[in-house]
N, CA, C and O of each residue as an XYZ file, in Angstrom:
544
protein
N      32.992     66.418     56.559
C      31.899     66.984     55.212
C      31.222     68.027     55.737
O      30.472     67.737     56.669
N      31.261     68.915     55.476
C      30.711     70.161     55.721
C      29.427     70.465     54.670
O      29.575     70.187     53.480
N      28.291     70.989     55.105
C      27.052     71.161     54.293
C      26.855     72.808     54.592
O      26.864     73.261     55.736
N      26.668     73.663     53.337
C      26.215     75.058     53.483
C      25.604     74.860     52.530
O      26.091     74.169     51.635
N      24.194     75.469     52.408
C      23.081     75.853     51.434
C      22.467     77.349     51.521
O      22.530     77.932     52.603
N      22.013     77.834     50.664
C      21.703     79.114     50.603
C      20.719     79.446     51.537
O      20.714     80.459     52.237
N      19.828     78.490     51.521
C      18.474     78.596     52.624
C      19.244     78.639     54.142
O      18.904     79.460     54.994
N      20.036     77.912     54.304
C      20.955     77.769     55.630
C      22.275     78.143     55.866
O      22.833     77.195     56.419
N      22.838     78.835     55.749
C      24.146     79.567     55.872
C      25.102     78.925     56.478
O      26.269     78.972     56.089
N      24.739     78.309     57.419
C      25.260     77.786     58.701
C      26.124     76.174     58.149
O      25.778     75.231     57.438
N      27.170     76.465     58.795
C      27.968     75.098     58.267
C      27.464     73.839     59.519
O      27.415     74.086     60.724
N      27.150     72.596     58.943
C      26.992     71.550     60.049
C      28.338     70.698     59.361
O      28.843     70.758     58.240
N      28.550     70.167     60.155
C      30.114     68.946     60.319
C      29.630     67.576     60.258
O      29.255     67.186     61.364
N      29.536     66.874     59.498
C      29.879     65.291     59.741
C      31.003     64.880     60.251
O      32.162     65.290     60.185
N      30.347     63.773     60.909
C      31.526     63.139     62.070
C      32.512     62.355     61.318
O      33.491     61.833     61.851
N      32.132     62.257     59.601
C      33.011     61.649     58.844
C      33.608     62.418     57.630
O      32.955     63.006     56.769
N      34.927     62.315     57.707
C      35.577     63.294     56.350
C      36.355     62.505     55.619
O      36.648     61.344     55.905
N      36.732     63.159     54.591
C      37.551     62.447     53.488
C      38.766     63.408     53.083
O      38.630     64.629     53.013
N      39.949     62.749     52.825
C      41.234     63.025     52.357
C      41.690     62.356     51.392
O      41.414     61.158     51.331
N      42.563     63.015     50.326
C      43.263     62.109     49.646
C      44.833     61.660     50.087
O      45.522     62.506     50.656
N      45.331     60.460     49.845
C      46.519     60.258     49.960
C      46.967     59.749     48.754
O      46.882     58.555     48.466
N      47.439     60.599     48.038
C      47.969     60.115     46.470
C      46.551     59.322     45.773
O      45.570     60.034     45.557
N      46.504     58.254     45.531
C      45.373     57.414     45.049
C      44.326     56.746     45.948
O      43.461     55.956     45.570
N      44.506     57.122     47.018
C      44.043     56.426     48.299
C      42.972     57.561     48.913
O      43.283     58.665     49.359
N      41.760     57.049     48.826
C      40.812     57.959     49.799
C      40.718     57.335     51.235
O      40.462     56.150     51.448
N      40.981     58.368     52.275
C      41.251     58.107     53.642
C      39.641     58.656     53.887
O      39.187     59.696     53.410
N      38.823     57.583     54.845
C      37.660     58.052     55.091
C      37.833     57.990     56.617
O      38.121     56.851     56.983
N      37.750     58.792     57.503
C      38.377     58.966     59.060
C      37.052     59.629     59.561
O      36.414     60.562     59.072
N      36.779     58.720     60.910
C      35.462     59.150     61.606
C      36.058     59.944     63.142
O      37.088     59.604     63.725
N      35.351     60.783     63.474
C      35.933     61.575     64.493
C      34.547     61.857     65.133
O      34.086     62.997     65.078
N      33.871     60.845     65.740
C      32.714     60.567     66.696
C      32.685     60.097     68.282
O      32.180     59.119     68.833
N      33.572     61.404     68.855
C      34.002     60.905     70.147
C      32.575     60.642     71.364
O      31.520     61.273     71.290
N      32.813     59.809     72.194
C      34.072     59.574     72.708
C      34.300     58.109     72.049
O      35.415     57.660     72.315
N      33.660     57.442     71.417
C      34.101     56.016     70.892
C      33.607     55.814     69.346
O      33.731     54.691     68.858
N      33.169     56.649     68.731
C      33.291     56.497     67.298
C      31.980     55.470     67.085
O      31.884     54.557     66.266
N      31.088     55.874     67.998
C      29.705     54.916     67.783
C      29.206     55.067     66.237
O      29.318     56.048     65.501
N      28.639     53.832     65.981
C      28.003     53.809     64.494
C      26.380     54.655     64.333
O      25.439     54.175     63.703
N      26.350     55.946     65.034
C      25.297     56.766     64.698
C      24.653     56.684     63.475
O      25.014     55.821     62.676
N      23.660     57.530     63.175
C      23.023     57.759     61.869
C      23.889     58.610     61.061
O      24.018     58.134     59.933
N      24.507     59.663     61.230
C      25.111     60.553     60.519
C      26.720     59.863     60.324
O      27.531     60.176     59.453
N      26.852     59.099     61.135
C      28.085     58.145     60.754
C      27.998     57.309     59.671
O      28.900     57.158     58.847
N      26.779     56.684     59.651
C      26.238     55.951     58.577
C      25.938     56.423     57.525
O      26.005     55.801     56.464
N      25.556     57.609     57.644
C      25.279     58.217     56.480
C      26.560     58.897     55.810
O      26.567     59.198     54.617
N      27.603     59.108     56.633
C      28.850     59.601     56.123
C      29.676     58.413     55.266
O      30.092     58.550     54.115
N      29.788     57.433     55.952
C      30.210     56.355     55.359
C      29.743     56.088     53.842
O      30.561     56.175     52.927
N      28.395     55.760     53.613
C      27.494     55.584     52.378
C      28.527     56.718     51.720
O      29.481     56.355     51.033
N      28.278     57.988     51.964
C      28.823     59.271     51.066
C      30.260     59.164     50.938
O      30.804     59.627     49.935
N      30.932     58.598     51.853
C      32.149     58.387     51.235
C      32.662     57.394     50.344
O      33.621     57.568     49.591
N      32.016     56.388     50.450
C      32.350     55.162     49.271
C      31.326     55.581     47.962
O      31.707     55.308     46.824
N      30.300     56.107     48.130
C      30.037     57.021     46.969
C      30.999     58.058     46.502
O      30.689     58.582     45.432
N      31.847     58.377     46.937
C      33.061     59.539     46.484
C      33.751     58.686     45.916
O      33.844     58.868     44.702
N      34.467     57.504     46.460
C      35.246     56.573     46.213
C      34.670     56.314     44.628
O      35.183     56.882     43.664
N      33.706     55.518     44.528
C      33.225     54.841     43.499
C      32.892     56.137     42.337
O      32.762     55.656     41.211
N      32.743     57.516     42.364
C      32.670     58.174     41.203
C      33.915     58.858     40.960
O      33.895     59.785     40.150
N      34.876     58.585     41.466
C      36.333     59.261     41.327
C      37.059     58.411     40.493
O      37.249     57.340     41.069
N      37.604     58.450     39.233
C      38.390     57.239     39.015
C      39.884     57.752     39.278
O      40.721     57.137     38.616
N      40.290     58.569     39.958
C      41.662     58.785     40.308
C      41.749     58.157     41.813
O      42.845     58.122     42.372
N      40.793     57.752     42.342
C      40.976     56.959     43.676
C      40.805     55.579     43.392
O      39.752     55.176     42.899
N      41.901     54.696     43.703
C      42.269     53.229     43.445
C      41.731     52.371     44.746
O      41.445     51.179     44.628
N      41.634     52.971     45.809
C      41.469     51.997     47.183
C      41.189     53.114     48.139
O      41.541     54.277     47.941
N      40.568     52.712     49.136
C      39.896     53.403     50.081
C      40.656     52.979     51.625
O      41.029     51.823     51.823
N      40.787     53.828     52.436
C      41.105     53.334     53.820
C      40.186     54.023     54.773
O      40.324     55.234     54.946
N      39.007     53.174     55.578
C      38.313     53.564     56.793
C      39.232     53.558     58.153
O      39.850     52.586     58.588
N      39.183     54.693     58.642
C      40.049     54.681     59.843
C      39.190     55.406     60.875
O      38.047     55.746     60.567
N      39.673     55.649     62.047
C      38.772     56.405     63.223
C      39.831     57.193     63.887
O      40.920     56.658     64.094
N      39.595     58.514     64.270
C      40.360     58.981     65.287
C      40.141     58.672     66.912
O      39.307     57.940     67.445
N      40.935     59.293     67.362
C      40.547     59.032     69.124
C      41.205     57.697     69.417
O      41.997     57.233     68.596
N      40.905     57.017     70.608
C      40.910     56.078     70.874
C      40.977     54.603     70.447
O      41.765     53.709     70.755
N      39.703     54.633     69.491
C      39.306     53.585     69.170
C      38.601     53.632     67.625
O      38.385     54.641     66.954
N      38.369     52.499     67.344
C      37.809     52.091     66.002
C      36.404     52.219     66.202
O      36.111     52.552     67.350
N      35.415     52.044     65.390
C      33.816     52.117     65.781
C      34.034     50.868     67.022
O      34.641     49.802     67.114
N      33.224     51.638     67.805
C      32.970     50.921     69.135
C      31.842     50.086     69.417
O      31.776     49.397     70.435
N      30.616     50.151     68.202
C      29.538     49.387     68.407
C      28.215     50.580     68.068
O      28.450     51.697     67.606
N      27.070     50.162     68.345
C      25.727     51.109     68.118
C      26.041     52.192     68.701
O      26.913     52.394     69.546
N      25.150     53.040     68.128
C      24.998     54.308     69.271
C      23.877     54.411     69.944
O      22.767     54.712     69.505
N      24.263     54.093     71.279
C      23.194     54.411     72.432
C      22.061     55.034     72.556
O      21.021     54.553     73.008
N      22.262     56.303     72.090
C      21.779     57.418     72.332
C      20.607     57.199     71.205
O      19.548     57.817     71.319
N      20.833     56.296     70.108
C      19.632     55.726     69.366
C      18.561     54.648     69.613
O      17.570     54.331     68.956
N      19.072     54.185     70.764
C      18.215     53.259     71.132
C      16.728     53.725     71.345
O      16.594     54.924     71.586
N      15.615     52.970     71.294
C      14.390     53.398     71.570
C      13.709     54.168     70.854
O      12.506     54.277     71.090
N      14.323     54.908     69.780
C      13.832     56.233     68.668
C      13.871     55.395     67.474
O      14.504     54.372     67.215
N      12.968     56.143     66.763
C      12.432     55.709     65.551
C      14.042     55.462     64.388
O      14.978     56.253     64.267
N      13.878     54.258     63.775
C      15.241     54.119     62.960
C      15.242     55.211     62.064
O      14.276     55.711     61.487
N      16.875     55.641     61.992
C      17.534     56.438     60.794
C      18.086     55.729     59.955
O      18.721     54.738     60.317
N      17.973     56.064     58.681
C      18.246     55.320     57.370
C      19.981     56.046     57.164
O      20.214     57.219     57.456
N      20.775     55.334     56.759
C      20.843     53.935     56.340
C      20.887     53.009     57.498
O      21.657     53.276     58.421
N      20.123     51.920     57.548
C      20.630     51.095     58.640
C      22.085     50.316     58.329
O      22.452     50.231     57.157
N      22.883     49.764     59.380
C      24.217     49.309     59.286
C      24.121     48.242     58.262
O      25.067     48.197     57.475
N      23.066     47.277     58.095
C      23.058     46.237     57.123
C      23.331     46.850     55.692
O      23.901     46.114     54.886
N      23.021     47.976     55.345
C      23.031     49.072     54.200
C      24.117     49.296     53.823
O      24.486     49.084     52.668
N      24.972     49.862     54.915
C      26.150     50.131     55.078
C      26.943     49.303     54.219
O      27.454     49.369     53.101
N      26.834     48.382     55.308
C      28.008     47.253     55.116
C      27.976     46.494     53.771
O      29.060     46.213     53.260
N      26.712     46.101     53.090
C      26.519     45.998     51.617
C      27.191     47.031     50.727
O      27.867     46.569     49.807
N      27.105     48.610     50.870
C      27.396     49.182     50.194
C      29.127     49.329     50.180
O      29.765     49.602     49.163
N      29.679     49.108     51.419
C      30.886     48.839     51.526
C      31.623     47.486     50.584
O      32.675     47.528     49.947
N      30.949     46.658     50.704
C      31.195     44.982     50.245
C      30.745     45.414     48.800
O      31.401     44.697     48.045
N      30.135     46.043     48.235
C      29.673     46.120     46.822
C      30.911     47.321     46.181
O      30.924     47.420     44.954
N      31.590     47.918     46.715
C      32.270     48.787     46.077
C      33.340     48.109     45.324
O      34.045     47.217     45.797
N      33.421     48.553     44.193
C      34.353     48.034     42.904
C      35.894     48.285     43.264
O      36.824     47.714     42.694
N      36.027     49.242     44.314
C      37.612     49.399     44.849
C      37.935     48.777     46.352
O      37.183     48.807     47.325
N      39.182     48.240     46.273
C      39.983     47.789     47.401
C      39.353     48.601     48.864
O      39.401     49.831     48.816
N      38.776     47.973     50.139
C      38.525     48.892     50.946
C      39.028     47.981     52.364
O      38.739     46.849     52.752
N      39.964     49.118     52.942
C      40.831     48.585     53.879
C      39.869     49.148     55.460
O      39.265     50.220     55.490
N      39.910     48.365     56.411
C      39.490     49.088     57.833
C      40.974     48.984     58.685
O      41.719     48.005     58.629
N      41.189     50.045     59.371
C      42.645     50.504     59.928
C      41.880     50.364     61.386
O      41.422     51.381     61.907
N      41.752     49.044     62.045
C      41.086     48.803     63.319
C      42.381     49.232     64.519
O      43.583     48.998     64.389
N      41.819     49.795     65.475
C      42.845     50.493     66.624
C      41.771     50.224     67.952
O      40.571     50.049     67.738
N      42.216     50.216     69.035
C      41.626     50.199     70.058
C      40.571     49.080     70.542
O      41.065     47.976     70.771
N      39.304     49.208     70.710
C      38.213     48.334     70.987
C      37.327     48.238     69.747
O      37.023     49.338     69.286
N      36.852     47.197     69.114
C      35.799     47.462     67.999
C      34.829     46.187     68.592
O      35.220     45.022     68.672
N      33.784     46.562     68.901
C      32.438     45.720     69.902
C      31.607     45.748     68.664
O      31.645     46.558     67.738
N      30.625     44.397     68.885
C      29.532     43.695     68.455
C      29.192     44.304     66.987
O      29.546     43.488     66.136
N      28.669     45.371     66.460
C      27.934     45.410     65.127
C      29.304     45.678     64.057
O      29.436     45.325     62.885
N      30.234     46.431     64.943
C      31.402     46.081     63.939
C      31.983     45.329     63.190
O      32.610     45.601     62.166
N      31.778     44.257     63.723
C      32.127     42.919     63.016
C      31.297     42.979     61.739
O      31.739     42.656     60.636
N      30.260     43.347     61.934
C      29.702     43.022     60.488
C      30.380     43.873     59.320
O      30.432     43.429     58.173
N      30.948     45.244     59.710
C      31.706     46.253     59.192
C      33.033     45.594     58.625
O      33.553     45.881     57.547
N      33.462     44.714     59.490
C      34.836     44.375     59.262
C      34.782     43.211     58.427
O      35.747     43.196     57.662
N      33.991     42.200     58.284
C      33.599     41.535     57.337
C      33.163     41.960     55.743
O      33.214     41.280     54.718
N      32.758     43.228     55.938
C      32.622     43.736     54.513
C      33.651     44.059     53.837
O      33.698     43.847     52.626
N      34.732     44.675     54.571
C      35.865     44.992     54.157
C      36.888     44.264     53.111
O      36.565     43.082     52.991
N      37.896     44.571     52.407
C      38.590     43.889     51.477
C      39.419     43.322     52.548
O      39.386     42.118     52.800
N      40.261     44.266     53.274
C      41.302     43.921     54.007
C      40.863     44.403     55.496
O      40.327     45.511     55.466
N      40.948     43.933     56.556
C      41.044     44.456     57.861
C      42.299     44.493     58.517
O      42.786     43.491     59.042
N      42.911     45.743     58.506
C      44.220     45.891     59.709
C      43.890     46.119     60.906
O      42.978     46.864     61.265
N      44.909     45.233     61.875
C      44.738     45.547     63.247
C      45.875     45.987     63.773
O      46.885     45.395     63.392
N      46.029     46.973     64.644
C      46.907     47.312     65.396
C      47.067     46.289     66.542
O      46.113     45.597     66.897
N      48.473     46.190     67.205
C      48.302     44.934     68.079
C      47.740     45.774     69.346
O      47.682     45.068     70.353
N      47.335     47.034     69.529
C      46.678     47.535     70.733
C      45.338     47.743     70.320
O      44.963     48.896     70.110
N      44.396     46.577     70.142
C      43.069     46.421     69.776
C      42.475     45.239     70.336
O      43.195     44.303     70.683
N      41.029     45.192     70.475
C      40.411     44.328     71.247
C      39.086     44.071     70.187
O      38.488     44.973     69.600
N      38.834     42.856     70.111
C      37.485     42.717     68.984
C      36.748     41.764     70.169
O      37.263     40.986     70.972
N      35.375     42.128     69.962
C      34.312     41.102     70.744
C      33.267     41.012     69.991
O      32.920     41.855     69.163
N      32.704     39.964     70.247
C      31.386     39.602     69.477
C      29.976     39.255     70.569
O      30.334     38.729     71.623
N      28.849     39.426     70.471
C      27.903     39.261     71.121
C      27.749     37.760     70.670
O      27.969     37.344     69.532
N      27.276     36.919     71.899
C      27.002     35.452     71.956
C      25.610     35.215     71.503
O      25.159     34.071     71.467
């Protein structure tokens, strides 16, 4: 999703993009190297779910990631800094409250906080080449 304003003619690119495949909204993360769930990703996910909710032509949502892995956990570059909204529990709540089915297309390594996201979706599809891990 690109943002251009009159005050700021430069384009900023979100790590989250959306595209339509028939009546399915594909939500795609491209946040190398590991698709960490940083603030821009969390904001983009909420915006994508809102896009799906407001478009009557969208019947379902698929959340997927480019690269070698699905969301691989928290963004460690944000550790020790003031929190930026939305927090992950708010994102999870928004996905879970979506009136349309949401599928997570999981591949690669999905660690830690991603388990919350996985539990929020209607269906979690996992490729054969994936690892899921939780903290003790």
